[in-house]
C-alpha angles and dihedrals in degrees: 000000000000127000107261124250091246093057092047091051091050091048090050090051089052092054105271104139093184090062093063090046088058090051089054092049092047099047105029094092093050091047091052091048092050092049091049093048090052092060105271115132141189117344092358091073093062092044089054094047092048091051093045094054091047090054092044092051096054093042099050092112089061094055104108097189109040092185088065095058092127095055091044091052090049089058091050090051090052093049093046090051092050091049091049089053090054090046090236108176115233119192117153125020129202123300118297105227111239094234094054101064102137119248107219093210136035123036138110108351124228123257090250094054100049107011090251093167093058093047092050093048089055091049092050092049089057093057123103112266096256094049091045091053090050091052093046091047094050104036107023103033094031091224129144111265096214111169090006091072092105091051090050091052091051091046093054090051092050091047091054090049092048094048092045091054099040107024109021088160087075093060114099111250119248116273116269138170114278114241108247138197121216113233140170131220102254100173141009107192125177114211112216130204134176118250123221092263093053099259123129118245132184107243095189140323119249116214119192116202111196126209096195094177090056096039093237141102139203127215129214119191102205124196111252099256093047095046100044096078090052092048090051093043088065086075094054124095111265102243113275094345091258099091117151121253091264093060104037121131111289126228108264129204108222133177139136094258093054092046091050093047091049090051089066091065109038134007112242093225095076139016133166089249090055089054092049091052092049092048092050091052092045092057096038094253131141140192109249096189147323123237122195117207143138126263089193140324109328094357108112120183141178121225108208116200111213126188123193143150092291096049138266130319140162127240127196118229140161111275094250093052093048093049091047090057091047092050093047096045101033094243120161118257128212133184126204110260091232090059093046092048091051102040111023122104125211110252132191130196123351099316100102095142102050100069091055097043088054091052095062109113114247117250111195113223112251123226116277101215106031146338119293142173090036090155090058090230088144096044113242095337107143093013126111122226115197146120138145092289089064093045095050108136100235097042091230093119101044091105097047088104135037124213118193140159128207136150092006095307128110114206128198115189139168111246095194132041095250109026122193120249118321143302131214141186122202148108138263124205141166116274095221095114095043107046112131093010132111106243123203124200115201127182144147117239135179129182140192127203092338122173092201135339136170140190110210144179118206130192121190123198123216121257117260110258092251094055121087116244099271115148094217093058092067123098110248120200109196124185120182145174121208114231108235098206100248116165089215125076108269126195116232128188130189123183128188140168112244109220121228092247095052113137102184141346140193149170134234141188107209131193121196118190129337128358138046133277129189133199132199142150096038118180134175115202129183122207088259087069097245120135123231 
């Protein structure tokens, strides 16, 4: 038996940080699935889930029915996805209650660690018959309790008393301050790549946070829109010029190509962070510090300390926004020790950037005019390997999957029991030779113990001339076939009409979660009968 969502919400409201971490672990998979079903793809899914949990955390007090946390979170996911589609900027969320600062360690143990399931079965067996039936009806049979709600309430209270007396090690520890390490922003480095049409685009922005006292540094690979304000803040004066070591001006990678690529996404004249800085100054406020920590697995957050005429408070923000404010205003930055211990690399000398640049996964350039090496005779040459696992912000999940090619077969496999996000292998190419044709993708696929896998064909239309070059403004036509998990080679076929305004197209084999999936014999045929 697991502790119910309602009880976890109430514990989180009372200051138990581990309770919200359990909510993240429990509902993260469902949140990702909902975002994907609603049309989000690739890295966007994880951005939506991250934002949704941040908003849920700071709004817990407004949840009227704690037992319906899952349905409430689903609504937040839907709203965040709609806002992302409208490109609505989100900077600072509601206040982060002081007592809910997440502890990165300690908390309710897992069933594997402390045999929680066995202890709870014994506790349930000791309940009076009516209360035991209410618990079994609610938690084991997943049925509405109806008139037995009072019995369920009494049962929960008795269970807490039983566990407190017999297994106090299962009780979440009292909230405490998370131990933090002071860092400085050592580098903000945009990583550029060429698009299919020859333009330069910023793939992500690498941020290096240096713990000089400990001789180590941690890297964050921020998505472009989140990292741009920080990259630009490196050009701003650092507060009053007397910023502490932790908040001094970071090294900034400049260059005309990076500037031009950044200009596609956000005009320099105004950002949400600029507005926040101006508002703070207008009311006589200041940022006292920025703390980086996790709300739960894969949910990174910044806690921004703000002091003003009415006192001090904390505000939750995305990590890039919090770091941008710290860089612009010279505020000190701290990272939770648990994060630093897990993610930081030892560094020596002045080369703080090199170790992290070398860690970026390789993405082979795809062909510009058409697909090639479909038989995989040259390994993965010309193919693209990607997915949300390889775009994860801390880099700690980049090796959760392996992607290889040998003897004409491409293989995607989970390298850990519970891999993060997804991974894909595929190609992108210009649609010049296929416009107006019906294109058919054929391939043989086999799978073993897969959680979810898909073979897909995607066609992307060009932006109208009046629309700025923003990737999300383009019409995307996606056609996919779910991989059933057969151990035998199975033939799949996907056909689609290529519109006259198509700019580029591509295909992917995607693996989500555990298992292994293989691909061979791939062909792309147009209605003229020619092979790609």
